[in-house]
KOLSEMI-616363 format. One record per residue: residue in three letters; x, y, z of N, C-alpha, C, CB in turn. Coordinates in steps of 0.1 Angstrom, whole numbers, padded with zeros to 4 digits, always signed. Glycine has a CB too. Example, Ala and Ser with C-alpha at 12.3 -4.5 7.8 and 13.67 -1.06 7.14 Angstrom:
REM residues 2
ALA+0132-0057+0078+0123-0045+0078+0132-0033+0078+0113-0045+0090 SER+0128-0022+0071+0137-0011+0071+0129+0000+0079+0141-0006+0057 
//
This chain:
REM residues 169
MET+1336+1561-0616+1335+1548-0610+1326+1540-0618+1329+1550-0595 GLY+1329+1527-0620+1320+1518-0627+1323+1517-0641+1306+1522-0625 ASN+1316+1508-0648+1318+1506-0662+1306+1509-0670+1323+1491-0665 GLY+1301+1520-0669+1289+1524-0676+1276+1522-0668+1288+1517-0689 MET+1265+1526-0674+1252+1525-0668+1248+1510-0667+1241+1533-0675 ASN+1239+1508-0657+1234+1494-0655+1219+1494-0655+1239+1489-0641 LYS+1214+1484-0662+1199+1482-0662+1194+1477-0649+1195+1473-0674 VAL+1185+1483-0643+1179+1479-0630+1167+1470-0633+1176+1491-0621 VAL+1158+1476-0640+1146+1469-0646+1143+1475-0660+1133+1472-0636 ASP+1134+1469-0667+1131+1474-0680+1128+1488-0680+1120+1465-0687 GLY+1135+1496-0687+1132+1511-0688+1138+1519-0677+1118+1513-0688 LEU+1146+1513-0668+1153+1521-0657+1167+1517-0656+1145+1518-0644 TYR+1176+1527-0657+1190+1525-0657+1196+1534-0646+1197+1528-0671 LEU+1207+1529-0640+1214+1537-0630+1229+1539-0635+1214+1529-0616 GLY+1234+1551-0633+1247+1554-0638+1253+1566-0631+1247+1556-0653 ASN+1264+1571-0638+1271+1583-0632+1270+1595-0642+1286+1580-0629 ILE+1277+1605-0639+1275+1617-0648+1281+1615-0662+1283+1629-0641 ARG+1292+1607-0663+1297+1604-0676+1287+1597-0685+1310+1596-0675 ASP+1280+1587-0678+1269+1580-0686+1259+1589-0691+1263+1569-0677 SER+1256+1600-0684+1245+1609-0688+1249+1618-0700+1241+1618-0676 GLU+1262+1618-0703+1267+1626-0715+1272+1617-0726+1278+1635-0710 ASN+1271+1604-0725+1276+1594-0735+1265+1591-0745+1281+1581-0728 ARG+1264+1599-0755+1253+1598-0765+1252+1584-0771+1256+1607-0777 GLU+1263+1577-0773+1263+1563-0779+1256+1554-0769+1277+1559-0782 SER+1260+1554-0757+1254+1545-0747+1239+1549-0744+1262+1546-0733 LEU+1236+1562-0744+1222+1566-0742+1213+1560-0753+1221+1581-0741 SER+1219+1562-0765+1211+1557-0777+1210+1542-0777+1219+1561-0790 GLN+1221+1535-0774+1220+1520-0774+1210+1515-0764+1234+1514-0770 ASN+1208+1522-0753+1198+1518-0742+1185+1525-0744+1204+1521-0729 ASN+1183+1532-0755+1170+1539-0758+1166+1548-0747+1159+1528-0760 ILE+1176+1555-0741+1173+1564-0730+1166+1577-0736+1186+1569-0723 THR+1154+1580-0730+1146+1592-0734+1146+1602-0723+1132+1588-0739 HIS+1148+1598-0711+1146+1607-0699+1159+1605-0690+1133+1603-0691 ILE+1163+1616-0684+1174+1616-0675+1170+1623-0662+1186+1623-0682 LEU+1172+1616-0651+1170+1622-0638+1184+1624-0632+1161+1612-0628 SER+1187+1637-0631+1200+1641-0626+1199+1646-0612+1207+1653-0635 VAL+1207+1640-0603+1206+1643-0589+1220+1647-0583+1200+1631-0581 TYR+1224+1659-0584+1237+1664-0579+1236+1679-0578+1249+1659-0588 ASN+1246+1685-0571+1247+1700-0570+1248+1705-0584+1258+1704-0560 ASN+1241+1716-0587+1242+1722-0600+1237+1714-0611+1256+1727-0602 ALA+1229+1704-0609+1223+1696-0620+1216+1704-0630+1214+1684-0614 LYS+1219+1702-0643+1212+1709-0653+1211+1701-0666+1220+1723-0656 PRO+1202+1704-0674+1201+1696-0687+1213+1699-0695+1188+1701-0695 VAL+1218+1688-0702+1230+1689-0710+1227+1686-0725+1240+1679-0705 LEU+1219+1676-0727+1216+1672-0741+1202+1677-0745+1217+1657-0743 GLU+1201+1684-0756+1189+1690-0760+1178+1680-0764+1191+1699-0772 ASP+1181+1668-0767+1171+1658-0772+1166+1649-0761+1177+1650-0783 MET+1169+1652-0748+1165+1644-0737+1155+1652-0729+1177+1640-0728 THR+1146+1645-0722+1137+1651-0712+1144+1649-0698+1123+1644-0712 TYR+1145+1660-0691+1152+1660-0678+1143+1664-0666+1163+1670-0679 LEU+1147+1658-0655+1143+1663-0642+1156+1664-0634+1133+1652-0634 CYS+1159+1677-0630+1172+1680-0623+1169+1683-0609+1179+1692-0630 ILE+1175+1676-0600+1174+1678-0586+1187+1682-0580+1168+1665-0579 HIS+1188+1694-0574+1200+1699-0568+1201+1693-0554+1200+1715-0568 ALA+1212+1685-0552+1213+1678-0540+1228+1674-0538+1204+1665-0539 ALA+1232+1676-0525+1246+1672-0522+1246+1657-0517+1252+1681-0511 ASP+1257+1650-0517+1258+1637-0512+1262+1639-0497+1268+1628-0520 ALA+1253+1643-0489+1255+1646-0475+1244+1640-0467+1257+1661-0472 SER+1247+1634-0456+1237+1628-0447+1226+1637-0444+1243+1622-0435 SER+1229+1650-0443+1219+1660-0439+1210+1665-0450+1226+1672-0433 GLN+1213+1661-0463+1205+1665-0474+1192+1658-0474+1213+1661-0488 ASN+1181+1665-0476+1168+1659-0476+1164+1655-0491+1157+1669-0471 LEU+1166+1643-0494+1163+1638-0507+1148+1633-0508+1172+1626-0511 SER+1143+1629-0496+1129+1624-0496+1119+1634-0501+1126+1619-0482 GLN+1122+1647-0500+1112+1657-0504+1111+1656-0520+1117+1671-0500 HIS+1120+1650-0526+1119+1648-0541+1115+1635-0546+1133+1651-0547 PHE+1112+1626-0536+1108+1612-0540+1096+1612-0549+1105+1604-0528 LYS+1085+1619-0545+1073+1618-0553+1074+1623-0567+1062+1627-0546 GLU+1081+1634-0569+1082+1639-0583+1092+1630-0591+1087+1653-0583 SER+1102+1625-0585+1111+1616-0592+1105+1603-0596+1123+1613-0583 ILE+1097+1597-0587+1090+1585-0589+1080+1587-0601+1082+1580-0577 ARG+1073+1598-0601+1063+1601-0611+1071+1602-0625+1055+1614-0608 PHE+1082+1609-0625+1090+1611-0637+1094+1598-0643+1102+1620-0634 ILE+1100+1589-0634+1105+1576-0639+1093+1568-0644+1112+1569-0628 HIS+1082+1567-0636+1071+1559-0640+1064+1563-0652+1061+1558-0628 GLU+1062+1576-0654+1056+1581-0666+1064+1578-0679+1053+1596-0665 CYS+1077+1579-0677+1087+1576-0688+1085+1561-0692+1101+1579-0684 ARG+1085+1552-0682+1084+1538-0685+1070+1535-0691+1086+1530-0672 LEU+1060+1540-0685+1046+1537-0690+1045+1542-0705+1036+1545-0682 ASN+1052+1552-0709+1051+1557-0723+1061+1550-0732+1053+1572-0723 GLY+1067+1539-0727+1077+1532-0735+1091+1537-0736+1071+1531-0749 GLY+1094+1547-0728+1107+1552-0728+1116+1545-0718+1107+1567-0724 ALA+1129+1550-0717+1138+1545-0707+1144+1557-0700+1149+1536-0714 CYS+1146+1555-0687+1151+1566-0678+1165+1563-0672+1141+1570-0667 LEU+1174+1571-0674+1187+1570-0667+1186+1579-0654+1199+1574-0676 VAL+1189+1573-0643+1190+1581-0630+1205+1581-0627+1181+1574-0619 HIS+1210+1593-0625+1224+1594-0622+1227+1606-0612+1232+1597-0635 CYS+1239+1604-0605+1244+1615-0597+1258+1617-0603+1244+1612-0582 LEU+1268+1620-0595+1282+1621-0600+1288+1608-0602+1290+1630-0590 ALA+1288+1599-0591+1294+1586-0592+1285+1575-0594+1302+1584-0579 GLY+1272+1577-0593+1262+1566-0595+1262+1557-0583+1265+1559-0607 VAL+1264+1562-0571+1266+1553-0559+1255+1556-0548+1279+1555-0553 SER+1253+1569-0545+1245+1572-0533+1232+1579-0537+1253+1581-0524 ARG+1233+1591-0542+1220+1599-0544+1211+1592-0555+1224+1613-0549 SER+1217+1588-0566+1209+1582-0577+1203+1569-0572+1217+1580-0589 THR+1212+1561-0565+1207+1548-0559+1195+1550-0550+1218+1541-0552 THR+1196+1561-0542+1185+1563-0533+1172+1566-0540+1188+1576-0524 MET+1172+1573-0551+1160+1576-0559+1155+1563-0566+1163+1586-0570 VAL+1164+1555-0571+1160+1542-0577+1154+1533-0567+1172+1535-0584 VAL+1159+1532-0555+1154+1524-0544+1140+1529-0540+1163+1523-0532 ALA+1138+1542-0539+1125+1548-0536+1115+1544-0546+1126+1563-0534 TYR+1119+1544-0559+1110+1541-0570+1106+1526-0569+1117+1543-0583 LEU+1116+1517-0567+1113+1503-0566+1104+1500-0554+1126+1495-0565 MET+1106+1507-0543+1098+1505-0531+1083+1508-0535+1102+1513-0520 THR+1081+1518-0543+1068+1523-0546+1061+1514-0556+1069+1537-0553 VAL+1068+1507-0565+1061+1499-0575+1062+1484-0572+1068+1501-0589 THR+1068+1481-0560+1068+1467-0555+1063+1467-0541+1082+1461-0556 THR+1062+1455-0535+1058+1454-0521+1070+1451-0512+1048+1442-0520 TYR+1082+1454-0517+1094+1451-0510+1100+1463-0502+1105+1446-0519 SER+1108+1459-0491+1114+1469-0482+1125+1476-0489+1118+1462-0469 TRP+1130+1487-0483+1141+1494-0489+1153+1485-0489+1143+1507-0481 GLU+1155+1477-0479+1167+1468-0479+1166+1458-0490+1168+1461-0465 GLU+1155+1452-0493+1153+1443-0504+1155+1450-0517+1139+1436-0503 CYS+1150+1462-0519+1152+1469-0531+1166+1473-0533+1143+1481-0531 LEU+1173+1477-0522+1187+1480-0524+1195+1468-0527+1193+1486-0510 SER+1192+1456-0522+1199+1444-0525+1197+1441-0540+1194+1432-0517 ALA+1185+1443-0545+1182+1441-0559+1190+1450-0568+1167+1443-0562 VAL+1192+1462-0564+1200+1472-0572+1215+1467-0571+1199+1486-0566 LYS+1219+1463-0559+1233+1458-0558+1236+1446-0566+1236+1455-0543 ALA+1226+1438-0570+1228+1427-0578+1232+1431-0592+1215+1419-0579 VAL+1228+1443-0596+1232+1447-0610+1243+1458-0610+1220+1453-0617 ARG+1245+1464-0598+1255+1475-0597+1261+1473-0583+1249+1490-0599 SER+1271+1465-0582+1276+1460-0569+1281+1470-0559+1286+1450-0571 PHE+1286+1481-0564+1293+1491-0556+1284+1503-0551+1304+1498-0564 VAL+1271+1501-0553+1262+1512-0548+1261+1512-0533+1248+1510-0554 GLY+1257+1523-0527+1255+1524-0513+1251+1538-0509+1268+1521-0506 PRO+1238+1540-0506+1233+1553-0502+1240+1556-0488+1218+1553-0500 ASN+1243+1569-0486+1249+1573-0473+1239+1570-0462+1254+1588-0473 TYR+1243+1571-0449+1234+1567-0438+1222+1576-0437+1242+1568-0425 GLY+1224+1589-0440+1212+1598-0440+1202+1594-0450+1217+1612-0442 PHE+1206+1590-0462+1197+1586-0473+1190+1573-0469+1204+1585-0486 GLN+1198+1564-0463+1192+1551-0458+1181+1554-0448+1203+1542-0452 HIS+1184+1563-0439+1174+1566-0429+1161+1572-0436+1179+1577-0419 GLN+1163+1580-0446+1152+1586-0453+1144+1575-0460+1156+1597-0463 LEU+1151+1565-0466+1144+1554-0472+1136+1546-0462+1154+1545-0479 GLN+1142+1544-0450+1135+1537-0439+1122+1545-0435+1144+1535-0427 GLU+1123+1558-0434+1112+1567-0430+1101+1566-0441+1117+1581-0428 TYR+1106+1566-0454+1096+1565-0465+1089+1552-0464+1104+1567-0478 GLN+1096+1542-0461+1089+1529-0460+1079+1529-0449+1100+1518-0457 MET+1082+1535-0438+1073+1535-0426+1061+1544-0429+1080+1539-0414 ASN+1062+1554-0436+1052+1564-0438+1045+1563-0451+1057+1578-0437 GLN+1050+1555-0460+1044+1554-0474+1030+1549-0473+1053+1545-0482 VAL+1021+1557-0480+1007+1553-0481+1006+1543-0493+0998+1565-0483 THR+1002+1531-0491+1000+1522-0502+0987+1523-0508+1004+1507-0498 GLU+0986+1525-0521+0973+1526-0528+0973+1515-0538+0972+1540-0535 PRO+0960+1511-0541+0959+1500-0551+0965+1504-0565+0945+1495-0552 PRO+0970+1495-0572+0975+1498-0585+0964+1504-0594+0981+1486-0592 THR+0969+1514-0602+0960+1521-0611+0963+1517-0626+0960+1536-0610 THR+0974+1510-0628+0978+1505-0641+0981+1490-0640+0989+1513-0647 PRO+0981+1483-0650+0984+1469-0650+0998+1467-0644+0983+1463-0664 SER+1000+1457-0636+1013+1455-0630+1024+1451-0640+1012+1444-0619 ASN+1020+1445-0651+1030+1441-0661+1037+1453-0667+1024+1433-0672 THR+1033+1465-0665+1040+1477-0670+1053+1479-0664+1031+1489-0669 CYS+1055+1473-0652+1068+1475-0645+1076+1463-0643+1065+1482-0631 LEU+1073+1452-0651+1080+1440-0648+1095+1441-0648+1076+1430-0659 PRO+1101+1438-0637+1116+1438-0636+1122+1427-0645+1120+1437-0622 GLU+1134+1430-0650+1141+1421-0658+1155+1419-0654+1141+1425-0673 ALA+1159+1426-0644+1173+1425-0640+1175+1412-0631+1177+1437-0632 ARG+1188+1407-0632+1191+1395-0624+1188+1398-0609+1206+1392-0626 ASP+1182+1388-0602+1179+1389-0588+1168+1399-0585+1191+1392-0580 VAL+1162+1405-0595+1151+1414-0593+1138+1408-0599+1154+1428-0600 GLN+1140+1397-0606+1128+1392-0613+1117+1387-0604+1133+1380-0621 HIS+1120+1385-0591+1110+1381-0582+1101+1392-0577+1116+1374-0570 LEU+1105+1404-0580+1098+1416-0575+1084+1417-0582+1106+1429-0576 SER+1073+1416-0575+1060+1419-0581+1058+1434-0580+1048+1411-0574 THR+1052+1440-0590+1052+1454-0591+1038+1460-0591+1059+1459-0603 ARG+1037+1472-0587+1024+1480-0587+1027+1494-0592+1017+1479-0573 SER+1016+1501-0594+1018+1515-0599+1020+1524-0587+1005+1519-0606 PRO+1028+1535-0588+1030+1544-0577+1018+1552-0573+1041+1554-0581 
//
């Protein structure tokens, strides 16, 4: 599904499993890290840094237990000047949920606002209802801490995302 990976913000891309194996596209986008979120996720390319999360695209799947490590993985990649591709099989539900959780953490926006921002660059995304509920719970329970790094390290560049002010996770 889709026509390749999409840039969400500087250093953060959303895509599908084919994008994660497309060396040319990974190189063109300076991808250094890959967050894979699907059943049997495993490292594929030896020259990439991976975080693999085994998860089904099912409403009963608990993705929120992986938010903290995923957010840290993406943020450390970006802070070090790298770019991270977050993907699942289709690049629609699981990976989008992780990207939205990340954006919620580095901005002051709600999960709905962050999802709208992602839809602005990848129109067909849509976390399943269970994942939407987990994002809502994350929003209600998230402890907000003051930024520990300059906010300009996360400046969004994607269309309709530019208004997002950012903070450190």
